[in-house]
C-alpha positions in Angstrom: 118.0 149.5 143.3 115.2 147.7 141.2 117.8 146.6 138.7 119.5 144.0 141.2 116.5 142.2 142.0 115.4 141.9 138.3 118.8 140.6 137.5 118.7 138.0 140.3 115.1 137.1 139.2 116.3 136.5 135.7 119.2 134.3 136.8 117.1 132.1 139.2 114.6 131.8 136.4 117.2 130.8 133.8 118.6 128.2 136.4 115.1 126.8 137.1 114.5 126.4 133.4 117.9 124.7 133.0 117.0 122.3 135.9 113.7 121.4 134.5 115.1 120.9 130.9 118.1 118.9 132.1 115.5 116.8 134.3 113.4 116.3 131.1 116.4 115.1 129.1 117.6 112.8 131.8 114.0 111.2 132.2 114.0 111.0 128.3 117.2 109.2 128.4 116.0 106.7 130.9 113.3 105.7 128.7 115.2 105.7 125.5 113.7 102.9 123.3 117.3 102.1 122.1 118.3 101.2 125.7 118.4 97.2 126.1 116.0 95.9 128.4 116.0 92.5 130.0 113.8 90.2 128.0 110.5 88.8 129.7 111.3 85.1 130.3 108.2 83.1 129.7 107.2 80.7 132.5 108.1 77.4 131.8 105.3 74.8 131.8 105.7 71.8 133.9 104.7 68.9 131.4 105.8 66.1 134.0 102.2 66.3 135.4 101.2 64.1 132.3 103.8 61.4 133.0 101.8 58.2 133.4 99.1 56.0 132.3 95.5 57.0 131.3 92.1 55.5 130.7 88.5 56.5 130.1 87.1 55.0 133.4 88.8 54.8 136.7 88.1 51.2 137.1 89.7 50.0 133.6 93.1 49.1 132.7 95.5 51.8 131.3 95.0 52.4 127.5 97.2 55.4 126.8 100.8 55.8 128.2 102.6 59.3 128.3 106.4 59.4 129.0 109.5 61.2 128.3 111.9 59.4 126.0 115.3 60.9 125.1 114.2 64.3 126.1 110.8 64.4 124.0 107.4 63.7 125.5 105.6 60.7 123.6 102.5 58.8 123.8 101.9 55.0 123.5 98.5 53.2 122.9 98.0 49.8 124.5 98.1 47.2 121.8 95.7 44.0 121.6 96.6 40.7 123.2 97.1 39.5 119.5 100.1 42.1 118.8 102.6 40.3 121.1 103.7 43.5 122.7 101.9 45.6 125.1 102.3 49.3 124.0 102.6 50.5 120.3 105.4 52.7 119.0 105.9 56.1 120.6 104.3 59.0 119.1 105.7 62.5 119.6 103.7 65.0 121.7 104.5 68.7 122.0 103.4 71.5 124.5 100.2 73.4 123.4 99.8 76.9 124.2 96.9 77.9 126.5 95.5 80.4 123.8 94.7 77.2 121.8 92.6 75.6 124.7 89.2 77.0 123.4 89.7 74.8 120.2 89.6 71.6 122.3 88.0 72.1 125.6 85.2 74.5 127.0 87.1 75.6 130.1 88.8 79.0 130.9 92.5 78.6 129.9 93.2 80.4 133.5 92.2 77.2 135.1 94.5 74.9 133.1 98.1 74.1 134.3 99.5 72.4 131.0 98.5 71.4 127.5 100.1 68.6 125.5 99.1 66.9 122.4 100.1 65.2 119.0 101.4 67.6 116.4 98.1 66.5 114.4 96.1 67.4 117.3 93.9 64.2 117.2 95.0 63.6 120.7 95.2 66.6 123.3 95.5 66.3 127.0 95.0 69.1 129.4 95.8 69.2 133.3 93.3 71.3 135.0 94.5 73.2 138.0 93.6 71.0 141.2 91.7 73.9 142.9 89.5 74.5 139.9 88.8 70.5 139.4 87.7 70.5 143.2 85.0 73.2 142.6 83.9 72.2 139.1 81.1 69.6 139.6 81.4 68.5 136.0 85.0 67.3 136.6 85.7 64.3 138.6 89.4 64.2 137.5 92.4 66.8 136.8 92.8 65.5 133.3 90.9 66.2 130.3 91.3 64.6 126.9 90.4 65.5 123.5 90.3 62.8 121.1 89.5 63.5 117.4 86.5 65.7 117.9 85.3 64.7 121.4 86.3 65.9 124.9 86.0 64.1 128.2 87.7 63.8 131.5 90.0 61.0 131.8 91.7 59.1 134.8 95.2 58.6 135.6 95.9 55.2 136.5 98.8 52.7 137.5 100.7 51.7 134.5 100.6 48.0 133.9 102.5 45.7 131.5 99.3 43.4 131.0 98.0 42.9 127.5 94.3 43.3 127.4 91.9 42.8 124.5 90.9 46.5 124.1 89.2 45.7 120.8 86.8 43.1 122.2 83.2 44.0 122.3 82.5 44.5 126.0 78.8 44.3 125.6 79.0 40.8 123.8 77.7 38.9 126.8 75.1 41.3 128.1 71.6 39.9 127.9 68.7 42.6 128.0 65.5 41.0 129.0 62.3 42.4 127.9 60.7 44.4 130.7 57.3 44.0 129.4 57.2 40.2 129.6 55.5 40.1 133.2 52.3 41.9 131.8 
């Protein structure tokens, strides 16, 4: 009589071992590195936030124009009045990865929506997330510019088609009186 339960116990044990092994093989097959997985699609950056005109002071005429021409992003600088045209020839712009932000700006890349710049990186523009621009007391605009080696906020202004003499000395007519004359 003791033989029957022992045979039954061996069969159940083999059955359980078989189930565990087949389950392990099945789980291993599900994690097979040879299986094709859907590629992770990178989130596309909306560069349209840059379309428009910019200046270094909110009460000045536009100096830089960013637009999309023939499917590519370009920038143009305002020409002096003597040039007989308003904007210079378009220069190409390209999207810049957020990982490059620390090279140009002292802002956490997580607080930036998009970055665009010239291929030579002489001009780089960044759009700061509006929520962050509202809470950072050092920012009074959602746009940052890095021109050559300096960074500053810039202002998005209305584009205009009026020549201005941007090469003129804005301080030429300023007279500074000696403050000690009254003593």
